[in-house]
N, C-alpha and C positions, 0 to 999 in steps of 0.2 A: 502492500499499501503506498508505504513512504515511498520508493522509485516510483511510483505514479506523481505522488505530488509533486516530486520534482521536476519528473518531465514532463506536466502541466504547467508549473512556475515558470522550468525553463524556456517553455514555448512562448510562455506570454511575455517574459523577458525579449524574446526575442522579437516576435511581432510589434513589443510598444517601441525595441528597438529602433524598428522599420518603421513604421509609419511616422515615429520622430525624425527620422533622419529626412524623409522625403519630405516631409511638414518644412522641415527648417529649411532645407535648399529651397523649396521654391519662396517661401516668407522670406528670405535672409537670403539671396543667390549670391555669388561668389562674384568678387569683383574685378571687371576691367581696366586696373587702374592704369597709368601713362606705362611703366617698367611693365605691365603684362601685356601692353599694347607693343612698345617696342619690342621686346623676346616675341614677337609674333612677325614682326617686319611690317605695320600697321605707319600710315603716317601719323603724328600726335599732334603736326600745326598744319592747317592748310596750306604752308607753300610746301609741305612734304607729299603735298598732292598736286603740287601744281599750280594752284589756287591762290588768290589773295584774302585777305579778310584778316580777323582779329578776333581774340578770344574774351568772352565776356562772363561775368558773371549772372545771373536771374535767381529770383525769390519768386517760389514756386507757392501754390496756394495754399498753402498751410506754414506759410513763412520760413519754410529750409531754406539756403542759397544750393546752389546746384551751378555745376560750369557747364560752359557751350563755347560755341563759336556764332558766329557770322562772318558766313562768305558774301563774297561779290560774287555777282554773276555778271552777261556780257549784254545784258536787256536791262539798260537801263531805264525801261516803261513796263517793265515785266513782274510778273507775281513772284510774291514773297513764296518760298517752297522750305516746308516745315516737315523734316526727317524726325521718324520712332525711330529708336533702335531695338534690337532682339532681346532677347532674356540673354544674362548674362553678359551682356556687350555695355557698348557705351560710344560716347559722341564719335571716337574716331574711324568707326568703321564707315559712319555718315558722311563723312571726308570723300571716298569714293564712290558714293553719291551723287553729291554736293557737285565732283568733277563734269559726271553725266548729264545733269540737268542744267551745268550754267551757261550753256545756249540761249534759253527759254525763259529764264530767271535774274529780278535783277538782286536777290539775293536768297540763300541758304542756310536756314535756321537748325542749329543741332544742339542739345543738350542731354545730361545723362538724367534719365529716368529715374525716379523714386527707388530703392533701394538699388541703384544701379551705378558704375561705375565709381564716382566721385560727389553724388550728392547725398548730400546732410542729410535729406529722407530716409528712414532705415530700411521702409514696406515697402513693396510695389503694391500693388489693389488691382492689378490688370482690367480697371477698368471704370472701377468706382471713383477714383480721382483725376486720374489721367487727363481726361477733358478739362476739365476744371486747370492744370497745369499746363497745360496747352496755352488755352485762354492768358492764362497769368505773363507766360514767356510770351506772347505776341503782344499784350499790354506795356511790355520793357522792351520793344524796339527803339532805336533811335527814327526821330520825327517823321523822315523822309522817308520810310519805311514802313508808317504806321498807317493803315486805312488802306493799304494794298490788298488785292482779291490773294488767298492762300490758296497754295495747293499743298496737300497733307500726302505723305511720303511715310510709308511703316514696314517693313518686314519682316515676318514670321511673329512674336508678339509684339513689334509695333505694326504688324499689319491689321492686326485683330483689331487695336489700338486705336489706329487712325478710319478705320470703322466708325468703332463705337462714338470716337470725339464730332465725327460727321454727323451719326443721327442723332448728339445732342444740341442742347442749348447753346451751348458754349462757343464754338466755332461757325461758322456756317462755310465751308470752301468751294473753292471756283472750282477744283476739281481732285480725285482722292488716287493714288498709288498704290498698290496693295501686292505685296509682293509675300508669297507662300504666306497666307493666313491659316489661321486655324478658326474653327466654328464653335467649340468648346474648352472649359479650361481642361477640364478633365481628358481630352484629346490626346494633347502631347503625352501627360502623366501618363497614361494607360501604355502610350506608344513603347515612350521611355520603359517603361516598365516591363513590358512586353519584353523588350529587347535583351533585359537583363536580365531576364528569366524570376521578376518576380513574383508572386501572388495578389494577383491583380483583385478580384473580386474581393479578396478578404479585405484589401489595404486603402483602394483608393472612394470607395467611400466615405472611410473614416477619416481621411488625408481632407476630402474635401469641407468636413461639416468642419474639422481642428480648423481650418486656415480661413473662415469663415467667423466661426466662434470667438477666437482667440484673436487673430489677425486685422480681423475687418476686411479682407479678403475677398473683391467677388467668386461668390458658391457655381449660382447657375447664370449661366449667357448661352445666347445663340447667335452669331452674328451674321448669320442669315435675317436675322428679322432685322437688326441697323443695315444690312444693304436694302431689303425692302423699302427702309427708310429712305434712305440717298435715293434709292432709284423713282420712287412718287415725288420727291424734292427738283427730281431733273438734276440731278450731278450726277457728271460723267466718273465712273469709274475702270480704272484699267488693273485688270489682275490676273497676276505673273505667276504662275507655279510651275515647279521639277514633278515630272510625270514620275518620278522616283523617289518622291521626297517621303523618306518612313516614317519622318518625325510630324508632320501636317500633311496627310495625304491629299492628291489633287484632287479628288474627290472633296476636300471643302472649297477649294479655290474655286471650282465648277459651280458646287450649288450657292457659294456668297454670286457669283457673276449672275447666277439664270436666276435669282430672287432679282437681281436689283435691276436686271431686263425687264423681267414679267411684272416688275411694278412700273417700266414703262421708261425706266433710267436707259441713258445712253452709255452703252457698255462694253468692252474689250476683255476677253479671256486669251492670254495667248499661254500654252503649253509645253514647255521647252523639253522636245523629247530625253529621256534617260537622265537628265537632271537628279539631283538628289535635293537636301536640303541647303545648300548652299547658293552662295551669292550669283545670280544668274547673267550677270555682267560678264561673270568669266566663262560660262556654258557659250554663251553665244550674243558676241557684246552688238554684232547687225541688230538681231531680234530684237534684244534688250531697248534698244536708239528709238528704233520705228515705233514700238511701245510710247515710250515718253512721248517721242513727235507726234503722236494720235492725240494720244491725254492734252495736253499743252494744247494743240489745235482746238478740242472741244472745249477744252477753259476759258480759251478768248472767246470763243464764240457764244460764251452763254453771258447775259446780260450781267451789270457789276454787281458783285459778290464780297466788297468790300467788309473786313474788318472794323467796325467798330470800338476806338479807345476807350476803354471802359476808368481808365484811371488819372 
């Protein structure tokens, strides 16, 4: 009997440890700081990516500071592009995307999201607070950039965040670029755990419940609903997805694009054959650039959608 009790206690401890480790990884992601970016060969200032710009410090919606960049584009009268990065990422990867969009924009704005990079905000909320953070950053732009049309651009976690932001009342974008998004929070959690051969059914529901109750992280959402809201509002949407993406399956991107289009939106979906969960401009720069050109053309054709300064 004692052995059975010990085995049950051991199993309980293992289960609690597994749940705790997953919860902690999502609530306190590994930080991609400057040293990490340097070690991975990423640009750490705009000049490293062949761009002109300067570092900035923004105040987020709940008062925390976060570093960022304001990168100058080639089109003086163009919109402002705001780039939202992925999970365990930071502003540095956004510099590569700033290079691709430079010809269509007056500026690209990058900043570390809550719980990432060098942000003083400790915890990401995967869509609860981030729309307000984007609005707060836009309110702090230099006078010459305030009130311009805004294009939201996001990849992976940032992909689902731009959908939530655009569908909220925080920002009214002229267009949305959505790379390799996921529909629901538990989607990438399940896929990552399956890849590591963890017990999904026994762990994920408890993990998601704890994230909401303990850390205030959004528990249930489906970005297909936000895409439909976006489409009904007439906001152009470009969805780009890797066909072989194991973390955020291509079916998620397809469902998001279809929802926006079915609601009456102007939508384009590009599936990159054989590509996984990687930066798609490395896979096919020509196709990636063509998608961007389409989106900015659609955004230019819209009636003016400026962001009114609230500060």
